[in-house]
DOMIGU-580862 format. One record per atom (N, C-alpha, C, O): residue in one letter; y, x negated, z negated. Coordinates in pm, whole numbers, plus 50000, padded with zeros to 5 digits. Example, Ala and Ser with C-alpha at 12.3 -4.5 7.8 and 13.67 -1.06 7.14 Angstrom:
a494314868149220 a495504877049220 a496704868049220 a496684857649154 s497754871549292 s498944863349286 s500034871049213 s501144865949196 
REM end
This chain:
m498854991749991 m499884999649998 m501254991349994 m501474983549901 g502154993250095 g503354985950099 g504464992450048 g504985001450114 s504924988849933 s506204994449864 s507434988049917 s507634976049903 v508214995449975 v509514991150040 v510554988949932 v510824997749851 p511144976849932 p512204973849851 p513344982849866 p513404987849979 e514304986349781 e515334995049788 e516344990549890 e516894999149958 v516644978049907 v517624973650015 v517154976050141 v517974977750232 i515754976650169 i515394981250303 i515224996150306 i515445002250411 a514855002250196 a514825017550204 a516085023850235 a516165034150302 r517165016950181 r518545021850208 r518885022350369 r519625030550424 r518205012350427 r518445011650577 r517515022650650 r517875027950754 i516515025050599 i515545034250659 i515945049250637 i515815057450728 f516455052850510 f517035066950482 f518455067250532 f519215058150496 v518905077150615 v520235080250649 v520925088150543 v520725099850511 q521845078950493 q522575084750364 q523515096850418 q524235096150517 g523375107050340 g524205120350350 g523425129850455 g523945140150499 s522175125650488 s521565133750582 s520745146950525 s520325156050596 l520625146050395 l519875157050326 l520485171250354 l521695172850335 k519725181350398 k520215194950411 k519295204850338 k518095204550363 v519715212450263 v518905221250181 v519335236150194 v520515239450191 s518215245650211 s518345259150195 s517405265850112 s516675259550036 a517365277950121 a516565285550006 a515085282350029 a514395280849927 d514515281150145 d513105277050160 d512695267250248 d511585267150301 e513715257450270 e513505246050350 e514465234150321 e515565235650268 f513945222350362 f514985210450349 f514705199950458 f513615199550515 s515625192350482 s515475181750592 s516245169750576 s517225170250501 f515965158950634 f516665146050616 f516325137450732 f515365140450804 d517045126850755 d516855118850865 d516295104650813 d516615100050703 l515465098450897 l514985084550864 l515295077451008 l515145082851118 v515775063550984 v515895056051104 v515005044851094 v514595040250987 n514665039851224 n513795027651232 n514625015551264 n514855012951382 p515155007151157 p516094997051199 p515474984351258 p516214974951285 f514224983651277 f513724972351322 f513124973651463 f513824979251546 t511884968951500 t511204969751628 t510634984551642 t510524992051545 p510284987951767 p509594999551785 p508385001351708 p507574992051699 a508165014051644 a507045015651545 a505985026051598 a506445036351648 t504735024651593 t503655034251621 t503155040751496 t502335034651427 v503575052451462 v503265060051337 v501885067251361 v501805075351453 t500835064551284 t499565069951304 t499215080851195 t498215087951207 s500015081751097 s500075091850990 s501385094150911 s502165084750894 f501605104350872 f502935107050798 f502805117450692 f502465128950722 q503085113650563 q502835121950448 q504035122750356 q504685112650330 l504355135150304 l505325136150203 l504755143150074 l503815151150079 a505385139749960 a504865144749833 a506235146949756 a507195139349762 a506155158149685 a507235162449603 a506925161949447 a506165170449401 d507425153249373 d507005150049238 d505595148549226 d504985154449137 g504965140149319 g503525137849315 g502595149049370 g501375148049359 h503205159849430 h502325170749481 h502495169549636 h503595169649691 p501285168349701 p501395166249859 p501975178449913 p501805189649863 i502755175750029 i503165186550093 i502275187850219 i502085178050292 p501695200950246 p500895203650360 p501475197550496 p502625200150532 p500645189550566 p501195183850682 p501615194150788 p502525191150865 n501085204650795 n501405216150891 n502815221650857 n503325230050931 q503415217350755 q504735222150716 q505845210450714 q506955211650662 i505365199450775 i506155187750800 i506395186950944 i505495184351023 k507775189450984 k508175187451135 k508825174751148 k509605170651062 l508495167251267 l509105154451295 l509635155751428 l508995160451523 r510915151151432 r511425150251570 r512435139251587 r513435138051515 e512095131051690 e513225120151725 e514285127051810 e514095136851882 k515495120151790 k516705127151862 k516205130252013 k515625121952083 a516515142752051 a516295147552188 a514805146652215 a514435148552332 g513995144352131 g512565144252167 g511825158452120 g512485167552069 t510605159352138 t509775171152118 t509275170351972 t508755160351922 e509515183851901 e509115185051771 e507545185051746 e506785191951813 r507175177651652 r505695177251613 r505475181051465 r506415179151388 t504415185851422 t503935186251290 t503335173851246 t502845166551332 a503315170451131 a502615157451074 a501105159851095 a500465149651120 e500515170051090 e499105170851115 e498785166751244 e497635162751262 t499595166951342 t499185163151479 t499215148551510 t498845143651616 v499745141151392 v499955125351406 v498685118851369 v498175121551260 s498125110051453 s496905103851432 s496775090251507 s497665086851585 v495775082851486 v495645069751568 v495475073251712 v495965065751797 d494785084751747 d494745087551874 d495835094851943 d495845097152064 n496755098451857 n497875105851906 n499095102451813 n499585110151730 p499435091551836 p500475086451740 p501995091751773 p502285097551877 f502865088851671 f504305093351700 f505005079651711 f505055071451619 l505555078051836 l506335065151869 l507875065651823 l508675073851868 l508105057551743 l509395057651684 l510295045351738 l510125033751701 t511185049251824 t511985039051902 t512985032751798 t513555039051708 a513115018751824 a514015012451737 a515465017451739 a516045020251844 k516035018451613 k517565022451606 k517795037651635 k518885043151652 k516525043651639 k516685058751674 k516445066451548 k515735061551461 k516985078451533 k516835086151417 k515595095351428 k515295100151538 m514895097951319 m513765107951323 m514015116951207 m514065113251089 n514205131351259 n514435141851157 n513115145951094 n512115147451164 v513115147550972 v511955151650895 v512465166150824 v513445167250751 q511605176150862 q512035189950812 q510855195650749 q509795194850812 v510875201150635 v509925208250556 v510225222750544 v511245226150486 r509445231150594 r509675245650592 r508595251350491 r507485246550472 g509195263950423 g508255271650350 g508205265050203 g507255268250131 i509075256950161 i509025251750035 i510355251249969 i511255244350017 a510525258549855 a511785258349776 a512045245849718 a511195240249649 f513245240749743 f513615226649698 f514365227249563 f515305234949545 a513965219549480 a514695217549343 a515125203249341 a515125196549444 d515505198249220 d515715184049202 d514385175549185 d513875172249078 k513945172649307 k512615165849300 k512745151849362 k513675148749437 r511765143649326 r511665130449391 r510535132349503 r509405137049483 i511045128049620 i510255129049755 i509675113949778 i510375103949788 s508345114449783 s507515102449828 s507265103649966 s506775113650018 v507655091750035 v507475090950182 v506535082050210 v506695070950161 s505435084450287 s504305074450314 s503935075950476 s503685086950526 a503915064850545 a503565064650674 a502695052950697 a502845042950628 d501785053450789 d500855045350836 d501285039850976 d501415048051067 t501495026950999 t501925022551126 t501085012551167 t500455006251082 i500975009751299 i500114999051372 i500654985151335 i499974975451303 e502094985851347 e502724973051332 e502784968151191 e502484956351172 a503104975351093 a503314970750943 a502434975750859 a502554972450741 g501434983850893 g500424988750795 g501085001250733 g501865008450796 k500715003350604 k501225014050538 k502745011650466 k502965001050407 i503575020150473 i504905019750427 i505235031050343 i505165042550386 t505655027850209 t505835039650110 t507175035950031 t507425024549990 f507875045550017 f509105044949919 f509355059349869 f508805069249917 d510235059549767 d510585072849698 d512195074949727 d513025065849734 l512405086949741 l513815091349736 l514015101249628 l513175109949604 l515225100049555 l515495107849442 l516915112749439 l517835104649440 r517135126349436 r518445131649437 r519165127949310 r518605128949201 t520455123349325 t521205118249206 t522645124949200 t522905134949132 v523575117849286 v524855121549259 v525505131749366 v524845133649469 e526615137749353 e527195147849436 e527635140549568 e528045128949572 s527485149049675 s528015144849809 s528535156949869 s528325168049820 q529215155049972 q530035165750051 q529125174750125 q529385186750131 t528065169650183 t527265177450273 t526285186550192 t526065197850234 s525745182350084 s524775193150036 s524995193949886 s524195200949824 g525965187749819 g526075188349686 g525285179549606 g525425178649484 k524355172249680 k523485162049621 k523445148649726 k523855148749842 k522965139249667 k522755127049743 k521405121549708 k520955122549593 w520755115749808 w519495109349786 w519635094049783 w520285087849867 l519005088349682 l519055072849684 l517535068049659 l516785075449596 p517145057349701 p515895051449660 p515865050749502 p516845048749431 k514555052649459 k514355053149316 k514985043749214 k515185047049096 r515335030149272 r515935020849184 r517265018049240 r517425017249362 s518375016449146 s519775012949195 s519875001349249 s519064992649219 l520864999049338 l521024986349394 l521264976049291 l520824964649305 l521944979749188 l522444969249076 l521044964549024 l520834952549006 d520214972949003 d518754967948945 d518174958449038 d517694947848997 f518204961749167 f517544953749266 f518234939849258 f517534929749254 l519544939149256 l520174926049272 l519984917549156 l520194905449169 k519584922749034 k519524915148911 k518424904248919 k518564894148850 g517394905648996 g516394895949006 g515164900249097 g515254911049155 r514144893249111 r513114897749190 r512474910449157 r512504915349043 q511894915849258 q511174929449246 q509834927449257 q509384919549340 r509034934949171 r507534933449161 r507084941549286 r507554952749302 a506154935949381 a505564942549481 a503864940649466 a503294930949418 i503314951349516 i501964952949504 i501164953449634 i501414962649712 l500364945949660 l499594946649782 l498154946649761 l497544936849720 r497574958649791 r496134961049772 r495334959949909 r495634967150004 l494344950949915 l493474949650019 l492174953449995 l491614948549897 d491484962550078 d490134964950074 d489444958750180 d489484962450297 a488664947150127 a487974938050214 a486714944650259 a486064940050352 d486354955350195 d484934961950244 d485124973150346 d484194978050411 q486404976950354 q486624989150456 q486814984250604 q487684976150635 t486034989150682 t486144987650827 t486804998050887 t486445009750873 i487804994450956 i488695004551032 i488255003451188 i488425013251260 g487774993451231 g487574992351377 g486954978951403 g486854970851311 e486514975951529 e485784964051571 e486794956551669 e487234962451768 i487124944451640 i488014937051741 i487164929351835 i486324921451792 n487354931251955 n486704923752054 n486984908652041 n488164905352059 p486174899552016 p486624885352015 p487294880252129 p488004870352110 h487224885152249 h487824881952368 h489404882752357 h490134876252432 i489814889752273 i491244892652251 i492014879352227 i493194877452254 y491134870252171 y491804856252130 y491664846252247 y491824834252226 g491384850852367 g491204841852479 g492474835952543 g493584839552505 h492314827652633 h493514820952705 h493054818652845 h491904821152882 f494024813552925 f493664808953059 f494274796053093 f495384793253048 i493534786753176 i494204774953225 i494184774353365 i493354780753429 e495084766753422 e495264767653578 e495714754353616 e496444747353545 h495204750653741 h495634738353815 h497284739753862 h497644740553980 l498024739753766 l499514741753790 l500294731853705 l500054730553585 e501274724653770 e502234714153695 e501314706053604 e500334700453652 r501584705253483 r500874695653389 r499804702153301 r499314696153205 c499454714953338 c498494721353252 c497064712953259 c496444710453156 i496684709553364 i495324703453384 i495644687553377 i495304681453276 y496204681553470 y496414667353473 y497664663853396 y498774668053427 g497404655953293 g498544650753206 g498684661153100 g499564659753015 g497904671653099 g497984682452989 g496744682552900 g496714675752797 i495754689852938 i494534689152867 i493684677352902 i492964672252817 w493734672753025 w493034660853070 w494214649853080 w495414652553076 t493694637653093 t494484626153123 t495154626653268 t494644633753355 e496164619853291 e496824622553438 e495834620253547 e495914627453647 n494924611153541 n493864609253630 n492784618653625 n491934618053714 g492684627253535 g491514637653507 g490304630553475 g489214635753500 e490394618253418 e489024610753393 e488414616453253 e487204617453238 k489294620053158 k488774624353046 k489764632752953 k490984631152956 l489144641452874 l489984650852795 l490784643252695 l490374632852643 r492124649652666 r492954643252571 r492614646952439 r492554658752405 d492344636152353 d491984639252211 d493064646252130 d492804655352051 d494264641552155 d495444646852096 d495684662252125 d496174669852042 v495324665452237 v495524680152284 v494434687352221 v494674698252169 l493114682052219 l492104690452176 l492314692352019 l492004703251971 r492774683451947 r493184684851812 r494044695451782 r493984701151673 l495004699251885 l495784710551878 l495104724651917 l495374735051857 i494174723852025 i493644734452057 i492514739951975 i492434751951951 q491624730851932 q490474736251850 q490844743851720 q490094753251695 p491734741851641 p492014751151533 p492434764551576 p492414773651493 l492844766751705 l493184780851763 l492014788151779 l492084800451770 k490794781851805 k489504787651819 k489334797751941 k488794808651925 p489844793452064 p489894801552161 p488474807052198 p487584798852221 t488204820752205 t486964825852227 t486514826052373 t485314824952400 v487404827452464 v487104826552615 v488364819752681 v489514821452640 v488064813152772 v489104806652865 v488794808253016 v487724805053068 r489964814153086 r489774817453217 r490194805053308 r491084797653266 y489544802353439 y489704790453510 y489234794153651 y488454803453670 p489774786353752 p490764777453773 p492264783053785 p493234775853812 g492314794753766 g493764802553794 g493514817353775 g492404821653745 g494634825253793 g495864820953849 g495674819453990 g494564818954043 n496994818354062 n497244816754195 n496494806354263 n496284807054384 f496054795954185 f495384784354241 f493934788654291 f493344782954382 a493494798354225 a491984802854249 a491824807454396 a490794804654457 s492824814354454 s492784819954582 s492724811254703 s492574815754817 a492844798554674 a492544788154789 a491704776554744 a491654766154810 y491044778254630 y490214767354571 y488814768354621 y488204779054617 h488304757454668 h486734755954697 h486144747554599 h486414735554593 w485374753354523 w484754746954390 w484004734654424 w483874725854339 e483474733354547 e482284723154573 e483114709554598 e482524698654603 d484594710954614 d485394698354612 d485474692254489 d485934680854481 g485014699554373 g485434694454248 g484144690854161 g484184691154038 i482964687554233 i481784683954164 i481344670754221 i481904665454317 g480294665454158 g479824652854201 g480704640054150 g481644640954072 p480244628154209 p480884616354170 p482334616754199 p482664620754311 r483244613154114 r484724613554124 r485184606154248 r486084611354314 h484754596654279 h485204588254376 h484884594254516 h485384589454618 q484034604754518 q483514610354648 q484354623554657 q484314629654764 r485044627954562 r485604641754568 r486914638754648 r487714629654630 p486934650154754 p488234649854845 p489464655554779 p489404666054716 a490664648254793 a491844653654761 a492264664154867 a491974662454986 r492944674854826 r493204686454920 r494644690454881 r495084688954767 f495284695254978 f496644702954968 f496444718154915 f495794726454979 d497014720754803 d496904733154739 d498134742554788 d499284740654749 p497774752254873 p498754759354934 p499394770754848 p500354777554885 a498694772254715 a499164782654615 a500434776854561 a501494783154566 w500324764054508 w501474756954435 w502084746054510 w502834738254452 k501804744654640 k502334734154732 k502274720654668 k503294714054653 a501124716554629 a500834704754566 a499594698354603 a498724705354654 e499394685154583 e498124678554611 e497204680154504 e497634678054390 e495984683554518 e494954684154417 e493924674454438 e493244674554541 s493754665654340 s492884654054338 s491444658654320 s490524651354357 n491214670354264 n489714675254235 n489024666454146 n487794665854148 q489764658754059 q489084651153948 q488674660053826 q487894656353738 v489214670953829 v488764680753727 v488264691953795 v488974697953876 g486994695853769 g486404707553826 g485404714853740 g485614715053618 t484394720553785 t483424729653714 t482854721053603 t483024725853491 d482224709953608 d481584703653488 d482684699453388 d482554701553267 e483704694053437 e484824691553342 e485294703953259 e485544703853138 f485374714253339 f485954726653261 f484954730253155 f485314733053041 m483594730353197 m482494733753103 m482434726152983 m482194731252874 a482694711753006 a482864702552893 a484004705952784 a483924704652662 f485024710252855 f486114714552765 f485894726652687 f486304727052571 c485194737852745 c484794749752686 c483864746752567 c483944752852461 e482984737052591 e482114733452470 e482794725152359 e482414726252242 r483734717452392 r484514710752288 r485384720252205 r485554718652084 v485894729752271 v486794740052195 v485974751852137 v486454758952048 g484834753752185 g483904765152139 g484344778452206 g484354789052143 a484694777652338 a485094789052419 a484064792652513 a483284784352559 e484074806652546 e483194810352649 e483944809252782 e485134812152792 p483134804552890 p483874802653010 p483894815253108 p482944822853126 y485114816053169 y485484829253254 y486044823053376 y487174818253383 i485124823453477 i485574818353611 i486034828353710 i485474839153725 c487144824053781 c487744833453887 c487394826054032 c487724814554060 v486694834654111 v486274829454238 v487264832754344 v488034842354335 n487234824954437 n488164824654559 n487714837854661 n486734837154736 d488404847154652 d488164859354733 d488934858554887 d488624865254986 a489864850054880 a490884851554990 a490394840355117 a490204843655234 t490274827255065 t489754817755183 t488374814455156 t487824807055238 g487704818555053 g486324816055028 g485364827155097 g485814835855171 t484064826155065 t483044834055133 t482094839355030 t481974832754927 p481334851755046 p480364855554947 p479414844654932 p478934842954820 e479064837055030 e478024827555014 e478624816054913 e477854811154831 e479944811554918 e480404801954851 e480424807054709 e480034799254623 a480794818254675 a480884824654539 a479404824754485 a479174821454369 a478514828054562 a477044829954505 a476564815954476 a475814814554379 r476944804154557 r476484792254503 r477094787354385 r476484779754309 w478374791454362 w479004787054223 w478164795054127 w477814789054025 v477814806454142 v477064812754026 v475804804754014 v475434801053903 a475144801954117 a473824794554115 a474134781154049 a473334777453963 y475164773454076 y475284761054034 y475454762953874 y474954754553798 c476064772753831 c476254775353676 c475104778853616 c474844773853507 n474264787453671 n473444797753593 n471874794453619 n471024795853532 e471614790153749 e470204789253767 e469444775453704 e470004764953673 d468184778153694 d467494765553628 d467404753753728 d467634754953848 a467084743253672 a467174729853747 a466214729953861 a466294720553940 q465324739053880 q464234739654002 q464954744254125 q464514740554234 g466104752654119 g466694758154233 g467564746554296 g467734735654241 d468124750454427 d468784739954495 d470204736654421 d470604724954415 q470864746354370 q472204743854302 q471844737954172 q472484728154131 g470824743354099 g470404738053976 g470064722953981 g470494715453894 r469284718454081 r469054705054099 r470464696154121 r470704685354067 q471194702454200 q472474695254213 q473284693854085 q473934683554062 r473244703754007 r473874702853876 r473254693153790 r473944685553722 a471874692953788 a471234683453703 a471504669653753 a471614660553672 a471624667453889 a471964654453947 a473274649053906 a473504637053894 n474154659153884 n475574656053820 n475594654253673 n476664651653618 g474394655453598 g474274650953461 g474294662553377 g474664661453259 h473874675253434 h473924687553340 h472754695053375 h472834704853449 p471454690353316 p470234698253355 p470084712853321 p469504721353389 e470784714753191 e470734728753143 e471704738353204 e472844734453229 p471344750753229 p472364760253305 p473574762753203 p473434763453080 y474594763853263 y475794768653174 y475774784253123 y476294787353015 r475124793553207 r474784806853183 r476304812853169 r476644817553061 v477114812753268 v478394817853258 v478324833553303 v477954837053415 k478694842053203 k478584857253218 k479894862753298 k479784870853390 l480944858453260 l482354865553312 l482674858653436 l482764846453443 w482854867753546 w483284862453681 w484174872053732 w483824883853746 g485494867153763 g486584874153825 g486534872953975 g486144862254022 i486874882654055 i486954880254187 i488404881854240 i488924892954251 g488994871054272 g490484870854314 g491534871854196 g491244873854078 n492684870354242 n493754868954134 n494984876054207 n495384873254320 e495484885354125 e496804892554180 e496924893954345 e497934891254410 v495764898454392 v495694900054540 v496914909754590 v497384907854702 w497324917854527 w498284928554543 w499794920454565 w500734926054621 g499854908654520 g501154901554516 g501494893654648 g500684886354704 r502774895854692 r503204888054826 r503044873054812 r502884865854910 w503104868354684 w503084853654670 w501704848554677 w501534836354685 q500674856654674 q499334852954664 q498724849054796 q498994855654896 v497884838054804 v497174833854932 v496164843854954 v495284845754869 g496214850655066 g495264861655100 g495704874955046 g494864883955038 t496954876955008 t497424889554974 t497114901255073 t497334899355193 t496644912455032 t496204923155122 t496304935855043 t496754935754928 s495884947355104 s495874961355060 s494694962054955 s493854953154942 a494734972954887 a493594977054780 a492444979554876 a491354975154839 e492494985254980 e491254989255072 e490774976355116 e489564974255101 n491524967055171 n490984954755221 n490354946555114 n489274940955135 y491014945254991 y490564938054870 y488994944254836 y488094936554803 v488794956354847 v487484961154815 v486524956554929 v485374953254899 k486924956055051 k486154951755149 k485674938955141 k484594935855191 r486534929255069 r486094915555046 r485294915054908 r484354907254891 l485714923454818 l485034923554681 l483614927554692 l482814921354622 r483124938254779 r481884942454755 r480904930954810 r480074927354727 p480874925254924 p479904915854951 p479934903554867 p478924896554855 i481194900254803 i481194889154710 i480314892854586 i479404885454548 a480624904454527 a480124908254409 a478514910154434 a477724906854345 e478104914854544 e476704916954578 e475954904054580 e474894902754518 a476544893554657 a476044881154670 a475764873854528 a474704868354499 m476834874754448 m476924869654312 m475734875854238 m474834869054190 r475774889154231 r474614895854150 r473284893054203 r472334893354125 a473094890354329 a471784886154379 a471304874354327 a470084872454325 v472144865454282 v471684852754214 v471484853754071 v470574847454017 d472414862553995 d472214865753852 d472824879153826 d474024881253810 p471754889153825 p472034903553795 p472704906153659 p473214917053636 g472714896253571 g473124897353431 g474784894253417 g475374895953311 i475414889653537 i476824885953527 i477694898853508 i477264909953537 k479004896653454 k479814906953437 k480934904453543 k481444893253548 i481324913653621 i482314913053732 i483584919353685 i483604930853642 v484854910253695 v486054915153673 v486904916153800 v487154906253870 a487304928053825 a488174931953962 a489544930353921 a489894931353803 v490364927554024 v491804927154023 v492444940554001 v492264948854090 g493184944053896 g493974956353899 g495554952153896 g495934940453900 d496304961953889 d497784960153882 d498354965953760 d497754975353708 t499324961953714 t500004966653587 t500564978453597 t501384981053685 l500144987753498 l500705001353501 l501925000853390 l501655001453270 g503174999953434 g504214999353341 g504685011553289 g504155021953328 a505695011953199 a506225023953135 a506755033653245 a506885045653224 d507055027353365 d507745036353471 d506655044153562 d506985050753660 a505335042753520 a504215046653587 a504315043753758 a504255052353845 n504465029653777 n504625025653916 n503605031654004 n502405030253977 p504025039054119 p503015046254198 p502185036154274 p500995038554294 d502745025054317 d501865015654391 d500785010054314 d499655008954362 a501115005754178 a500115000554096 a498975010654069 a497795007154068 r499395022954048 r498495034054033 r497545036454141 r496375039654117 r498105034554283 r497335036854385 r496345025654405 r495195028054441 w496785013454383 w495935001054382 w494635004054293 w493475003854335 n495005006454175 n493915007854068 n492955018654100 n491735017054094 e493625030954138 e492755041254177 e491675038754307 e490565044054319 t492255029854395 t491295026454516 t490365017354467 t489195018454505 v490705007954384 v489574998554338 v488495005154262 v487305002654281 l488995014754165 l488075020854078 l487095031754163 l485885032354141 r487745039854256 r487025048554342 r486005042354432 r484895047354449 q486425031254489 q485625023954596 q484685012254554 q483765008154624 a485015007454436 a484194995854381 a483754998054240 a483224988854178 g483965010154183 g483545012854042 g482015012154020 g481585010253906 d481315013254109 d479855011754098 d479404997054085 d478234994654055 l480354986754107 l479934972754123 l480664965554002 l480124955453959 i481774969553948 i482394961953854 i482484966153706 i482514977953674 d482524956853626 d482384959353486 d483814960853408 d483964967153303 t484804954053477 t486114952553406 t487224954553522 t486984950653636 l488374960353489 l489484960353571 l490634953353495 l491094957953390 s491094941453556 s492064933153483 s493434937253529 s493594944453628 f494454932353453 f495834931753483 f496624921553430 f496094914253346 h497824919653463 h498664907953411 h499844913853382 h500234923153453 t500654908853262 t501874913953228 t502794900553197 t502444892153114 y503814899653260 y504824888653219 y506114893653177 y506794899853259 q506564891353050 q507764897052992 q508714883852964 q508314872452944 p510014888252968 p510694901053004 p510584903853166 p509784898353242 g511414912153195 g511244916953334 g510744931653363 g510554937153472 q510594936553230 q509964950053249 q510204957053120 q510514950153023 e510104969253107 e510124978252985 e511274975252886 e511114974852764 g512554972952954 g513714973552868 g514044958952820 g515014957152748 w513224948552861 w513664934852838 w514864930652900 w515104934653014 q515734922352833 q517014918852883 q516814902652939 q515794895852925 a517974898853000 a518004884253044 a518354873952936 a517924862452930 q519244880052850 q519624870952732 q519664879552591 q519944891552585 y519374871952490 y519364878152360 y520194868552259 y520284856352276 d520664874352173 d521004865952045 d519664862851956 d518694870451965 q519634852451879 q518594848151804 q517944859751730 q516734861251743 e518614867551658 e517954878151580 e517314889351664 e516214894351642 s518174892451767 s517514903251867 s516194897051939 s515184903851957 l516314882951979 l515264879452036 l513854878351953 l512724880051998 y514214875151823 y512984875451721 y512374890551727 y511174892451751 y513144899351706 y512504915051714 y511874917251830 y510794923151835 t512564912251947 t512034915852078 t510654908752110 t509764914352174 v510584896952062 v509264889152071 v508194895851984 v507034897252024 c508614899951864 c507654907551772 c507094920751836 c505944924651817 a507994927051913 a507594940751982 a506804938252107 a506344948252163 a506564926052161 a505984923052280 a504524928752271 a504204936552360 p503584925552172 p502364929352156 p502194944152176 p501264948752242 l503164951752115 l503214967052114 l503264971552275 l502544980452319 s504144964652349 s504354967652487 s502994964752558 s502554973352635 a502314953852537 a501164950752597 a500014960752559 a499194964052644 e499964964752447 e498994975052395 e499154987552464 e498174994052500 k500474991752486 k500645005352564 k500165002752697 k499445011252749 a500464991752761 a499894989452897 a498514989652917 a498044993653023 i497704984952808 i496244984552801 i495764999652787 i494815003652855 q496395007452705 q495975021552682 q496175029452818 q495365037852858 r497445025452890 r497585034353007 r496455029853109 r496025038753182 m495985018353121 m494955013953210 m493655020153158 m492935025553242 a493305019953042 a492105025852991 a492025041053015 a490965046253050 d493235048652994 d493305062453037 d493055064253178 d492295073153215 l493675056053265 l493385059353419 l491955056253459 l491445062153554 i491245046453383 i489855044453412 i489045056953363 i488125061153433 q489325062053259 q488605072453210 q488805085853305 q487925094253321 q489945086253356 q490235097753432 q489645096453579 q489205106553635 i489625083953644 i489105083353772 i487595080353773 i486935085053865 v486955072553672 v485705070053685 v485035072053546 v484525062353492 p485015085453480 p484565087053357 p483005084953345 p482185089353426 g482715077553234 g481365075653205 g480775062553259 g479605059553236 k481655054253335 k481245042553406 k481205030853299 k480585020453316 g481865033553201 g481865022453086 g482805011053133 g482665000153076 i483765012153231 i484455000253282 i485544996453174 i486225005553125 k485714984953141 k486594979753055 k487904974953113 k488114974553234 v488784971153020 v490244966653067 v490114951353021 v489514947752920 a490764942853113 a491014929753065 a492304925153094 a492634923153211 l493164922952988 l494474916653004 l494324902653014 l494404896152910 d494104896753123 d493694882053139 d494844873353160 d494624861253155 e496174877653185 e497344869953187 e498364877553114 e498624889153148 w499014871553008 w500084877352940 w500944865652886 w500564857652800 n502044865552941 n503034854552905 n504304860952873 n504664871252931 l505114854152768 l506594857152742 l507294845052826 l507084833252800 w508044849152915 w508984840552986 w510364842352944 w510994851752992 l510914834552859 l512224837452793 l513344830452878 l513154819452930 a514534837552890 a515604832052974 a516174819052901 a516334818152779 p516444809452992 p516954796552950 p518214796752884 p519044804852926 p518564788452776 p519834787652709 p520984785852816 p520754780252924 e522164790552784 e523414789652866 e523564774852904 e523674765952820 g523564772953042 g523924757953070 g522664751353115 g522724740653175 s521434757653086 s520214749953114 s519544755453230 s519714767353256 s518754747653308 s518164752253424 s516574754553396 s515784758153483 s516224751653253 s514714752553236 s514294766153190 s515114772653127 m513144770953212 m512644783953149 m511604780953053 m510664773153071 h511864788152946 h511054786552818 h509854796352841 h510014808452857 n508694790152841 n507434798252852 n506584797652729 n506014787152697 l506464809552654 l505704811352541 l504314815852593 l504174827752622 n503364808152606 n502164812352663 n501214818152557 n500524811052485 y501224832652552 y500354839452468 y499244847052559 y499004858952544 t498614839252650 t497674845452727 t496474849852650 t495904841352581 m496004862952654 m494944867752593 m494314879352662 m494894884852756 r493144883252617 r492624895452663 r491854903952560 r491364914752593 
REM end
């Protein structure tokens, strides 16, 4: 239970908003912080609970709801800096203490008491938090936090703590590996290992759509250097499949490989699955063993393509053409290993219900829903859902704190669409690229990238 100090409760309760009549009363609350997702709302008068069907909630210019309709599956979304009117009908009000309790996704349970005390012009009475401001300023306040370690409220998919790495700038060469790709950097590993990434996506990103994996295996001195048309750079291929697998082993992550659907072929993708997953007796298994890895890697997660809908992408095309490429690739990969999980490219469903994104996702789901296990999407913030180009430091802090809520809403929109288009198929959602790209400081040409890639 999170008891709110008076100095914060004063900011939540709108002073002077209490209105009282013979059989009802109302007051306003305001959310002074980041957007909040309220999953339950309760009131009590002098310790006696008020029936939730008698509690009406309404954000300014919003639809009125009763507290009994608020749940985890049907939350009340409270916008930052917006007032919420709370009205109780059918209860005669006297000089009572009102206890407010709300469960939120972002801050857990929030509770505080309101007590009618002194005269005001609006209603003859004024509400204040139960302790005076003078008492609060005298010293530290006692707060109680109760944790029930035995209570399970849901299961967290471990993949939510995943990341992705890409052959881009210094992420691979000079980043996780040495500049020449010869070995992993121990100093970087010491930073990554405590994060315990559960899954890592590779080799991209945009890079994947022009990458031919067989260039990156075998003796290093025999690997050909290639021009990468995705990032307009030379790729030495000194880091490839076996090096990536060694990295995953060192950090304890499950590998997630994205295959080339644009300039690659179904046969090439199938050989990659075989190289990773078949026993040493097969053609690709023998080649893997000859490269120093007799045991199969047993990679389960395989993505087909990356942001194929984007004009910047090598091989960008329509959803219909993407499905035409996806189907033979997925079938060839599954013929090698029927147990793999296929991740298809989806598009981000923003708050504005982008019709192009919705059409893309509907096409992929309807025409390839029998082949795929997961539909992915990417979200880069700011640039959507109310983000600004510049923030002062305090506003930036609150905005960054609210970013996971925005991503969560996008995940839910995608999940709802999947259930609507292909109910019962069990297709999941993968958020396999999520970044915060913050605007550069004034006078600077650099972009600050807070890489919070997860799924």
